[in-house]
C-alpha positions in Angstrom: -11.4 10.8 58.1 -10.3 14.3 56.0 -7.9 12.2 54.0 -10.4 9.6 53.1 -13.3 12.6 51.9 -10.5 14.0 50.1 -9.8 11.1 48.2 -13.3 10.0 47.7 -14.0 13.7 45.9 -11.1 13.2 43.8 -12.7 10.0 42.5 -15.6 11.6 41.8 -14.1 14.4 40.1 -12.3 12.1 37.8 -15.0 10.4 37.0 -16.2 6.7 36.6 -12.6 5.7 35.1 -11.1 6.4 38.0 -13.4 4.3 40.4 -12.3 1.1 38.3 -15.2 1.3 35.8 -15.1 2.4 32.1 -16.9 5.9 30.7 -18.9 5.7 28.0 -17.7 7.7 24.6 -20.2 10.0 23.6 -21.4 10.3 20.1 -20.3 13.9 20.1 -17.0 12.7 21.0 -16.6 10.6 18.2 -18.2 13.4 15.7 -16.1 15.8 16.6 -13.0 13.3 15.9 -14.2 12.8 12.8 -14.6 16.4 11.6 -11.2 17.5 13.2 -9.5 14.6 11.1 -11.4 15.5 7.7 -10.4 19.3 8.6 -6.7 18.2 9.1 -6.5 16.2 5.9 -8.4 19.4 4.4 -5.5 21.3 5.3 -3.0 18.9 3.9 -4.4 18.3 0.7 -1.7 18.8 -1.3 0.7 16.9 1.2 -1.2 14.1 1.0 -1.1 13.6 -3.0 2.6 14.7 -3.3 3.5 11.8 -0.4 1.4 9.7 -2.8 2.9 10.4 -5.7 6.5 10.2 -4.2 5.7 6.4 -2.9 3.7 5.0 -6.0 4.4 2.1 -7.2 3.2 1.1 -10.5 4.5 -2.6 -10.3 2.1 -2.9 -6.9 0.8 -6.9 -7.0 -2.6 -5.0 -6.6 -2.2 -2.7 -9.3 -3.5 0.7 -9.5 -4.4 2.5 -5.6 -5.3 6.0 -5.8 -4.4 8.5 -3.2 -5.3 7.4 0.6 -7.5 9.5 2.9 -9.3 11.5 0.6 -12.2 9.2 0.1 -12.5 8.9 3.9 -12.4 13.0 4.3 -14.6 13.1 1.6 -17.3 10.6 3.1 -17.1 12.6 6.9 -17.8 15.9 5.3 -21.1 14.4 2.8 -22.3 13.1 6.4 -21.6 16.4 8.3 -23.4 18.3 5.5 -26.2 16.2 5.6 -26.3 16.9 9.5 -25.4 20.6 9.7 -26.2 21.7 6.3 -22.7 23.5 5.5 -22.1 24.3 2.2 -18.2 24.0 2.4 -18.5 20.7 3.4 -20.5 19.8 0.3 -17.8 21.9 -1.8 -14.9 19.7 -0.3 -16.3 16.5 -0.3 -17.6 17.2 -4.0 -14.1 18.5 -5.3 -13.0 14.9 -4.3 -15.5 13.1 -6.1 -14.9 15.3 -9.0 -10.9 14.8 -9.1 -10.6 11.2 -7.7 -10.6 9.8 -11.3 -8.2 11.9 -12.5 -5.1 10.3 -10.6 -5.6 7.5 -12.9 -3.0 9.6 -15.3 0.1 9.0 -13.2 -0.5 4.8 -14.0 1.8 4.2 -17.0 0.2 2.3 -19.8 2.6 -0.3 -20.2 1.6 -1.2 -16.7 -2.2 -1.6 -17.2 -1.4 -3.3 -20.5 0.2 -6.1 -18.3 -3.1 -6.6 -16.4 -6.0 -8.4 -18.0 -8.7 -6.8 -15.4 -7.9 -3.3 -17.1 -8.6 -4.2 -20.6 -11.5 -1.8 -20.4 -9.2 0.7 -18.7 -7.7 1.3 -15.5 -10.9 1.7 -12.3 -10.9 4.9 -10.7 -11.9 2.6 -7.5 -10.1 -0.4 -7.6 -9.7 -1.2 -3.6 -12.8 -2.8 -2.7 -11.9 -1.9 0.8 -12.9 1.4 0.2 -14.9 2.0 -3.1 -18.1 2.3 -1.1 -16.9 5.7 0.6 -16.7 7.2 -2.9 -20.1 5.9 -3.3 -21.7 7.0 0.2 -20.3 10.4 -0.4 -22.0 10.8 -3.8 -25.1 9.3 -2.6 -25.5 11.8 0.2 -24.2 14.9 -1.9 -26.7 14.2 -4.6 -29.8 13.3 -2.5 -29.2 16.8 -0.9 -28.9 18.6 -4.1 -25.3 19.5 -4.0 -24.3 17.9 -7.6 -25.0 19.3 -11.2 -26.7 17.5 -14.0 -22.8 17.6 -15.8 -20.9 16.3 -12.4 -23.7 13.4 -12.0 -22.7 12.4 -15.2 -19.3 12.1 -14.7 -19.4 10.6 -10.8 -21.9 7.9 -12.1 -19.8 6.9 -15.2 -17.1 6.4 -12.8 -18.9 4.6 -10.2 -20.6 2.3 -13.1 -16.8 1.7 -14.4 -15.6 0.9 -11.0 -18.2 -1.3 -10.6 -17.8 -3.6 -13.4 -14.3 -4.1 -12.3 -15.5 -5.1 -8.7 -17.4 -8.0 -10.8 -14.6 -9.1 -12.6 -12.7 -10.3 -9.5 -15.3 -12.6 -8.4 -15.0 -13.8 -4.9 -18.0 -15.4 -3.1 -19.2 -16.9 0.3 -19.4 -16.1 3.9 -15.8 -14.1 4.1 -14.9 -10.8 4.4 -13.9 -10.1 0.5 -17.6 -11.3 -0.3 -19.4 -8.9 2.4 -17.0 -5.7 1.3 -18.4 -6.4 -2.4 -22.0 -6.8 -1.6 -21.4 -3.5 0.4 -20.1 -1.7 -3.0 -22.6 -3.2 -4.9 -25.3 -2.3 -2.8 -24.4 1.2 -2.5 -24.2 1.5 -6.2 -27.5 -0.1 -6.8 -29.0 2.9 -4.5 -27.0 5.9 -5.8 -27.6 4.9 -9.4 -31.0 3.6 -9.6 -31.8 4.5 -13.1 -28.6 3.1 -14.4 -28.8 0.4 -17.4 -26.3 -1.8 -15.3 -28.4 -1.6 -12.2 -30.2 -4.5 -12.4 -27.1 -6.7 -13.2 -25.4 -5.3 -9.9 -28.4 -6.0 -8.1 -28.4 -9.4 -8.5 -25.1 -9.9 -7.6 -25.5 -7.7 -4.4 -28.0 -10.7 -3.7 -26.0 -13.5 -4.9 -22.9 -12.2 -2.6 -25.2 -10.6 0.4 -27.6 -13.2 0.6 -24.8 -15.5 1.6 -23.3 -13.7 4.2 -26.7 -12.7 5.9 -28.0 -14.8 8.7 -24.8 -17.3 8.3 -21.9 -18.4 10.0 -18.6 -16.7 8.7 -15.9 -19.2 7.4 -12.9 -17.5 8.3 -11.1 -17.7 12.0 -8.7 -14.9 11.9 -9.1 -11.3 14.2 -8.4 -9.4 11.2 -11.2 -10.5 9.0 -13.7 -11.2 11.5 -13.8 -7.5 12.2 -13.7 -6.4 8.2 -16.4 -8.8 7.9 -18.8 -7.6 10.5 -18.1 -4.2 9.4 -18.9 -4.6 5.9 -22.1 -6.3 7.1 -23.0 -3.3 9.2 -22.5 -0.9 6.3 -24.5 -3.5 3.7 -27.4 -3.4 6.2 -27.2 0.5 6.5 -27.3 0.8 3.0 -30.5 -1.3 2.7 -32.0 0.3 5.6 -32.2 -2.7 7.5 -29.7 -2.7 10.2 -32.6 -3.8 12.8 -33.1 -6.9 10.3 -29.7 -7.6 10.6 -29.3 -7.8 14.5 -32.5 -9.9 14.6 -30.6 -12.6 12.8 -29.0 -15.2 15.5 -25.8 -15.0 14.3 -25.0 -11.4 14.8 -26.1 -12.0 18.7 -24.1 -14.7 18.6 -20.7 -12.9 17.3 -21.7 -9.9 19.5 -21.4 -12.5 22.6 -18.5 -14.2 21.1 -16.1 -11.3 20.4 -17.1 -9.8 23.7 -15.9 -13.0 25.9 -12.9 -13.1 23.5 -11.7 -9.8 25.2 -8.1 -10.2 26.6 -6.4 -7.7 29.4 -4.7 -6.1 26.5 -8.2 -4.7 25.8 -8.8 -6.2 22.3 -9.6 -9.2 21.1 -6.4 -11.5 21.1 -4.9 -12.3 17.4 -5.4 -15.4 16.3 -5.3 -16.8 12.6 -4.3 -14.2 10.1 -3.8 -11.1 12.6 -1.5 -9.0 14.2 -1.0 -8.1 17.9 -3.2 -5.0 18.5 -4.2 -4.7 15.2 -7.9 -3.8 13.6 -9.2 -2.9 17.0 -11.4 -0.1 15.0 -13.6 -2.6 13.4 -14.7 -4.2 16.8 -14.6 -0.6 17.8 -17.9 -0.1 15.6 -19.4 -3.4 15.8 -19.5 -3.4 19.8 -21.1 0.3 19.7 -23.7 -0.6 17.2 -24.5 -4.2 18.9 -24.6 -2.7 22.0 -27.1 0.2 21.0 -29.2 -2.5 19.2 -29.3 -5.0 22.2 -29.1 -2.2 25.2 -26.3 -4.6 26.3 -24.1 -2.5 28.8 -21.7 -5.3 28.5 -21.1 -4.4 24.9 -20.9 -0.9 25.5 -18.0 -1.5 28.2 -15.9 -3.5 25.5 -16.5 -0.4 22.7 -15.5 2.2 25.3 -12.7 0.2 26.9 -11.2 -0.3 22.9 -11.6 3.1 22.4 -10.0 4.6 25.4 -7.1 2.2 25.1 -6.3 3.1 21.7 -7.7 6.6 20.6 -6.0 9.8 21.2 -9.0 12.2 21.2 -6.3 15.4 21.8 -4.6 14.5 18.1 -7.5 13.7 15.8 -5.1 13.7 12.4 -6.1 10.6 11.4 -9.1 10.6 8.8 -9.3 6.7 7.9 -9.9 6.4 11.9 -12.3 9.5 11.7 -14.3 7.6 9.2 -14.7 4.6 11.7 -15.8 6.8 14.5 -18.3 8.6 12.4 -20.3 5.2 12.2 -19.6 5.1 15.8 -21.5 8.4 16.3 -24.0 7.4 13.7 -25.0 4.1 15.2 -24.0 3.9 19.2 -26.6 4.8 21.6 -25.9 7.7 24.2 -27.2 7.1 27.6 -26.2 3.5 27.5 -24.0 2.7 30.8 -20.9 0.6 30.5 -20.8 -2.7 32.6 -17.8 -4.8 32.8 -18.3 -8.6 32.6 -17.9 -10.4 35.8 -17.1 -14.2 35.0 -14.2 -16.2 34.5 -13.8 -18.9 32.5 -15.6 -20.1 29.8 -16.3 -21.7 26.2 -16.5 -19.1 23.6 -19.0 -20.1 22.7 -19.6 -23.5 22.0 -17.9 -27.1 20.2 -19.2 -26.3 16.5 -18.3 -22.9 15.9 -16.3 -21.0 18.2 -14.1 -24.1 19.6 -12.2 -21.4 21.8 -11.8 -21.8 25.7 -11.1 -18.9 27.7 -9.2 -19.3 30.9 -9.1 -16.1 33.1 -9.4 -14.6 36.8 -11.1 -11.4 35.9 -11.4 -8.5 33.3 -9.1 -5.9 34.4 -5.7 -5.4 32.5 -3.5 -7.2 35.3 -6.1 -10.2 34.9 -4.5 -13.4 34.2 -6.1 -15.0 30.7 -5.1 -17.8 28.6 -6.9 -18.5 25.1 -6.7 -22.0 24.0 -8.1 -22.3 20.3 -9.2 -25.7 18.5 -10.8 -24.1 15.6 -10.5 -26.9 12.8 -11.7 -25.5 9.5 -14.6 -27.1 9.9 -17.9 -29.0 8.0 -19.5 -25.0 7.1 -19.1 -23.5 3.7 -17.9 -26.8 2.0 -18.9 -24.9 -1.4 -17.4 -21.5 -0.4 -14.3 -23.2 0.8 -13.9 -25.4 -2.4 -14.5 -22.5 -4.5 -11.3 -20.6 -2.4 -9.1 -23.3 -2.8 -9.9 -23.5 -6.5 -9.0 -20.1 -7.2 -6.8 -18.7 -4.7 -2.9 -20.0 -4.9 -2.8 -20.8 -1.1 -1.8 -24.2 0.4 -0.3 -22.7 3.8 -3.5 -21.4 5.5 -6.7 -23.2 5.8 -9.2 -21.8 3.3 -10.5 -19.4 6.1 -7.3 -17.2 7.1 -7.1 -19.5 9.6 -3.5 -21.1 10.7 -2.5 -24.4 11.7 -3.2 -23.5 15.5 -5.4 -26.1 16.5 -5.0 -26.8 20.1 -2.5 -24.2 20.3 -2.3 -21.8 23.3 -2.7 -18.6 21.3 -2.2 -15.7 24.4 -1.3 -16.0 27.8 -1.2 -12.6 29.8 -0.7 -12.1 33.7 0.0 -8.9 35.4 -0.3 -7.0 31.8 2.5 -8.8 30.7 2.6 -11.2 27.3 3.6 -14.7 28.6 2.9 -16.4 25.5 2.0 -15.2 22.1 0.7 -16.4 18.8 2.5 -16.4 15.5 1.4 -13.5 13.4 0.2 -13.3 10.0 2.7 -13.8 7.2 6.1 -12.7 6.3 5.2 -11.7 2.8 2.4 -12.8 0.3 1.7 -15.4 -0.3 3.2 -16.7 2.8 7.3 -16.5 4.0 9.7 -19.0 4.6 8.3 -22.1 5.3 4.9 -21.0 5.5 5.6 -18.2 8.2 3.8 -17.7 10.2 0.9 -20.1 9.7 2.4 -23.4 9.9 1.9 -25.7 13.4 5.6 -25.4 14.0 5.3 -21.4 14.7 2.2 -22.2 17.3 2.6 -23.4 20.9 1.3 -26.9 20.6 2.2 -30.2 19.4 3.5 -31.0 16.2 3.5 -34.2 14.9 5.7 -35.9 12.0 5.2 -39.6 10.6 8.9 -40.2 10.6 11.9 -40.7 13.2 14.3 -37.7 13.9 17.8 -38.1 14.3 18.3 -37.8 17.8 21.9 -38.2 18.3 23.7 -38.8 21.8 24.7 -37.0 24.5 28.1 -37.1 26.0 28.4 -40.6 27.9 25.5 -42.3 26.3 25.0 -45.9 25.5 23.3 -45.9 22.4 26.0 -46.2 20.4 29.3 -48.0 20.3 31.3 -45.0 21.5 30.4 -42.7 24.4 31.2 -39.3 22.5 28.1 -36.9 21.7 26.9 -37.5 18.7 24.7 -34.2 17.3 21.4 -34.8 16.7 19.1 -33.2 13.7 17.9 -29.8 14.4 14.2 -29.7 15.5 13.0 -27.2 13.4 15.2 -28.4 10.6 12.9 -31.8 11.0 9.7 -30.3 11.3 10.0 -27.7 8.7 8.7 -28.6 5.3 7.0 -25.9 2.6 4.5 -25.2 5.1 1.4 -26.8 3.4 -1.8 -27.0 5.8 -2.7 -30.4 6.8 -6.5 -30.7 7.3 -7.6 -32.2 10.5 -10.3 -32.4 12.8 -11.0 -31.3 16.2 -13.5 -31.8 19.2 -14.1 -30.9 22.8 -14.2 -33.8 24.8 -14.6 -32.0 28.4 -14.9 -28.3 29.8 -15.4 -27.4 33.6 -15.0 -24.4 35.7 -15.2 -24.6 39.5 -14.0 -22.4 42.9 -10.5 -24.3 42.5 -9.7 -25.4 39.2 -10.9 -25.0 35.4 -10.2 -28.1 33.4 -10.5 -28.6 29.6 -10.0 -31.5 27.3 -10.0 -31.1 23.3 -8.9 -33.5 20.7 -6.9 -32.9 17.3 -7.4 -36.3 15.0 -4.8 -36.3 11.7 -6.9 -39.3 9.4 -4.5 -38.8 7.0 -1.2 -39.5 9.2 -3.1 -41.4 11.6 -3.2 -40.3 15.2 -5.3 -38.3 17.6 -3.6 -35.6 20.3 -5.8 -34.7 23.3 -4.8 -31.7 25.1 -5.5 -31.3 28.8 -5.4 -27.8 30.3 -5.8 -27.5 33.9 -5.9 -24.0 35.4 -5.2 -24.2 39.0 -6.3 -20.9 40.6 -4.4 -20.8 43.8 -1.7 -20.7 43.6 -2.1 -19.9 40.0 -0.4 -22.4 37.7 -1.1 -23.9 34.7 -0.7 -27.7 33.8 -0.9 -29.0 30.4 -0.9 -32.5 29.5 -0.5 -33.5 25.7 -1.6 -37.1 25.0 -0.7 -38.8 21.8 -2.3 -41.8 20.9 -1.5 -43.6 17.4 -3.9 -44.9 15.3 -1.4 -46.5 12.9 1.8 -48.8 13.5 4.3 -46.1 12.2 7.5 -44.0 13.8 6.3 -40.8 14.9 8.1 -37.5 16.3 6.3 -35.6 18.8 7.6 -31.7 19.6 6.2 -30.1 22.6 6.7 -26.5 21.2 6.7 -23.6 23.1 7.7 -19.7 22.1 9.3 -16.9 23.5 11.0 -13.4 23.0 13.5 -13.6 25.8 15.0 -16.5 28.0 15.9 -14.7 31.6 17.2 -18.2 33.5 17.4 -21.5 32.9 18.0 -24.9 34.4 17.5 -28.5 33.9 14.3 -28.8 32.1 12.8 -25.6 32.9 13.0 -21.9 31.0 11.9 -18.6 33.2 11.0 -16.9 29.8 8.8 -13.4 28.8 8.1 -11.4 26.2 9.8 -7.7 26.1 8.4 -6.6 23.0 5.8 -7.7 19.8 7.0 -6.2 16.6 8.6 -3.2 18.0 6.1 -2.4 20.8 7.5 -2.3 23.8 5.5 -4.5 26.8 4.8 -4.6 30.6 7.6 -7.0 31.8 6.5 -7.3 35.6 5.8 -10.8 35.2 7.5 -13.8 33.8 6.6 -17.3 32.7 8.2 -20.5 34.0 8.1 -22.9 31.7 8.5 -26.3 33.3 9.1 -30.0 31.9 8.1 -32.6 35.0 8.5 -35.5 32.9 12.0 -36.0 31.3 12.7 -39.7 30.4 13.2 -40.4 26.6 13.0 -36.9 26.0 15.3 -34.5 24.1 14.8 -30.8 25.2 16.6 -27.7 24.0 16.0 -24.2 21.9 16.4 -22.8 18.5 16.1 -19.5 16.9 13.0 -18.9 15.1 11.8 -15.9 13.1 7.9 -15.3 14.2 5.5 -12.2 14.2 8.2 -10.2 12.3 10.8 -10.5 15.1 13.5 -13.0 16.5 12.3 -15.3 18.7 13.4 -18.6 20.8 11.5 -21.7 20.3 11.7 -24.3 23.7 10.9 -27.8 23.0 10.5 -31.2 24.4 10.8 -34.2 22.0 10.4 -37.9 21.7 10.4 -40.3 18.9 9.9 -44.0 18.3 7.7 -46.8 16.8 4.3 -46.8 18.0 1.9 -49.7 17.9 -1.9 -49.4 17.2 -3.2 -47.7 20.0 0.0 -47.0 21.7 -0.3 -43.8 23.6 2.7 -41.1 24.7 2.3 -38.3 27.3 4.1 -34.7 27.4 3.6 -32.7 31.1 4.2 -29.4 30.8 3.7 -26.6 33.9 3.2 -22.9 33.3 3.7 -20.7 35.9 3.2 -16.8 36.1 5.7 -15.2 38.8 6.9 -11.7 39.5 9.9 -10.8 37.7 11.6 -10.1 40.8 11.1 -13.4 42.2 12.9 -16.5 41.3 11.0 -19.8 39.9 13.5 -22.2 40.8 11.6 -23.1 44.4 8.5 -24.3 41.9 10.8 -26.7 40.1 11.7 -28.4 43.4 8.2 -28.5 44.3 6.4 -30.2 40.8 6.7 -33.8 40.5 5.5 -36.7 38.2 3.1 -39.3 39.9 4.4 -42.8 40.0 1.7 -44.7 37.9 2.0 -48.6 36.9 3.0 -48.8 33.5 0.1 -51.0 32.8 -2.2 -48.1 33.6 -2.9 -45.3 31.1 -2.5 -42.2 33.0 -0.2 -39.5 33.9 -0.1 -37.4 37.0 1.5 -34.2 38.3 1.9 -33.1 42.0 2.7 -29.6 43.4 3.6 -28.9 46.8 2.6 -25.4 48.1 1.9 -24.2 51.8 1.9 -27.7 53.5 -0.6 -28.7 50.7 -0.1 -31.6 48.4 -2.4 -31.2 45.2 -2.5 -33.8 42.5 -3.6 -33.2 38.9 -4.4 -36.5 37.1 -5.6 -37.6 33.6 -6.7 -41.0 32.0 -4.4 -41.2 29.0 -7.2 -43.6 26.7 -10.2 -42.6 27.8 -11.7 -46.0 26.2 -9.4 -47.8 28.1 -12.7 -48.6 30.4 -14.6 -50.3 27.3 -14.3 -54.1 27.9 -17.5 -55.7 26.7 -20.2 -54.9 24.0 -23.1 -57.6 24.9 -24.5 -55.6 27.6 -24.6 -52.1 29.0 -22.6 -50.4 30.5 -19.6 -51.4 28.6 -17.2 -50.6 31.3 -16.2 -52.1 34.5 -14.4 -50.3 37.5 -11.2 -52.5 37.2 -10.9 -52.1 33.5 -10.7 -48.2 33.9 -8.8 -48.0 37.1 -5.6 -45.6 37.8 -3.8 -45.6 40.7 -2.1 -42.0 41.4 -0.3 -42.9 44.4 -3.0 -44.0 47.1 -6.1 -42.4 45.0 -7.4 -44.7 42.4 -10.2 -44.2 40.5 -11.7 -44.8 36.9 -12.4 -41.1 36.6 -11.4 -39.1 33.3 -9.2 -36.4 35.1 -8.5 -36.3 39.1 -8.1 -33.3 41.0 -7.3 -33.8 44.7 -5.8 -31.6 47.6 -4.3 -33.1 50.6 -3.5 -31.3 53.7 -3.4 -32.3 57.5 -5.0 -35.5 57.3 -7.9 -34.4 54.9 -8.2 -34.6 51.2 -10.6 -32.5 48.7 -11.1 -33.9 45.5 -13.0 -33.4 42.4 -12.8 -36.4 39.9 -14.8 -36.6 36.6 -16.9 -39.5 34.5 -16.3 -42.0 37.4 -18.0 -45.0 39.2 -15.7 -45.3 42.2 -12.9 -43.5 43.9 -10.5 -45.1 46.6 -7.7 -43.9 48.7 -5.7 -46.6 50.2 -8.5 -49.1 51.2 -10.5 -46.3 52.0 -13.6 -45.3 49.7 -14.1 -41.9 48.9 -16.9 -42.6 46.4 -18.9 -45.3 44.6 -21.7 -44.8 42.3 -24.9 -46.7 43.5 -26.0 -49.7 41.0 -29.1 -49.6 38.7 -31.0 -51.3 35.6 -29.8 -51.6 32.6 -31.8 -53.7 29.9 -32.0 -54.5 26.6 -29.0 -56.4 26.3 -27.3 -57.2 22.9 -27.3 -60.9 23.6 -30.8 -61.1 25.0 -30.0 -61.6 28.7 -32.5 -60.9 31.3 -32.0 -57.3 32.6 -29.5 -56.8 35.3 -27.4 -54.6 37.2 -24.9 -52.0 36.6 -23.5 -48.9 37.6 -23.4 -45.7 35.9 -20.8 -43.1 35.6 -21.5 -39.7 37.4 -20.7 -36.5 35.7 -18.4 -35.7 38.2 -17.9 -35.9 42.0 -16.8 -33.5 44.4 -16.1 -34.3 47.9 -13.6 -34.2 50.9 -13.0 -37.0 53.7 -10.7 -37.4 56.3 -7.7 -40.0 55.9 -8.1 -42.4 58.4 -4.8 -43.9 59.7 -2.9 -46.5 57.9 -5.2 -45.7 54.9 
């Protein structure tokens, strides 16, 4: 008893985080980090400039760049002066403002003459990611009476010149680069209300800002979502309209959207143009501000979780981070408790804007998490996307910083280990070799080409007149091209989350190449297994090559049709390796299998593939089955391979099924390949019949789209989706009841028909002989 009391006492002394909760970070903690980081930078002022001079590159593609960190220091000091009135803070910030333009003297005249955007002189503030910090600092000091008339004239001339430069590089639309420009212009209008150019800046501020206010962002990339949100927060703050911004439906949506994307690594996963665990500070500020406005303890949990994961508050030397934390202090709500979300798998958020599905068993660091991204470029923001396509020399990405990652499994984590991961941002601008890392072959997805790969022959094969091994083509060598993005459409077919399994079916449609690809993901919760069916349907008579691709860092072991894999690091960052991932291909007929090296996410990785190629008739289907099993690193996966098999299905029936044996249970997971196979008449409704859609998975037969069934000790428990009937042997498990369906197209009288139910869950004792 005494030991229990001592343990509870210790937990109480350690605080909420020791009790499995996340303690909120106070505004004063954020503010003191910002103050200390600014002080550290001030103490290393000359060293900062010396390091900048040593690395200065006048041939940089972005042109002139002034020393980093000084503007961040200035804006922190200007804010602290406004709050505390310390004169030394005003002096330090003012020094930066007055000297910042002088650094342009280091930029060679010859380099300036080569840039048409410098014909009116080199701008002091060319970086639209940071220009607003200079103007914010000036606005604060000027309103506090800390700038003389002479200083004001010099500073405002510098700002005005830089604002005209910002307008030279026109980009617009609901995206990060536009929101940054709108924020910069808003600060210029606020700080220089009487300048002759202010009406022009205000006109362009409205032109750019109004598109982003209360609209959907066109981008689909973790890095740039954060930049866009932070710029909008700064824009609204400048206008004094933060409350109005958070009243827009879109901002509430994005708060919930990014909360629900949080993964066990305590950050938003990297999808699209993004890198592992990057730009977390943008989301930190957004979650703090959104939590305060919505009084949402779950958003507060997200903010505090990110802060405690990534910030060393005992080493306050990063003044860039300090700027973000100053905004956390300004916008966060002290006194709001944290509450970890408690729901499981779900759509994030729907099938129009978000187009993502998260499978999870919890929200802790060791929880299992799988992210499916089926976001296409979409129909929204057409004018904006067309403008980008016409002005930016980019062909490897969507016009939204997105990748060819439709229907890709972006991230799989279990036990704090990374088991599947995305490809990364790019190798170098505008993209590395073969569109690195944006093209479809850099992602965990099905890749399709409208040609037939040279498959070669294994030794002893009978394809050719000799029995020797004949090497086939390299899979990557065949798939690779310039990396040019192909426009496709995506749709959600179905998603269900139930107590024993979760299920999704999403579709990619390539109208140009002529095919549709459905990815069916089933998350079996006990034992924890993911079953993935990749179903291809030809919309043309054509030769197609289909490559089912998976990527990993390390293959620990392998055997016939299976690979035991894991990630030891991502871009030099060591990762926990307590868990591994078994990748198993149970369907093996007429398939090539193997591995090839691939450069991915700035490191050497291995691509695992299963590939087939043949001529397809119009409407013909083919399917891959992949079983993913997270397991402890100290256990062998081979026993699982022996317990997984394919269901024998009549070749005339359009279905696929996998069986799993575990602890005396026989689990069946099956799916219909062609969801329209039932449709056999048009003159009346319903158009389908049970007989036209029936598929027999061993003893179980149904016309449902999806089947999940467990058989043990003479009993079967089942869930079947979108069905009218289910049978087990000669035993009827379920039969929908008839109803009237009138107004037939052939004008026949009303008659009865049987409608499909959404899904049916049931259990039945199996009769002998059944």
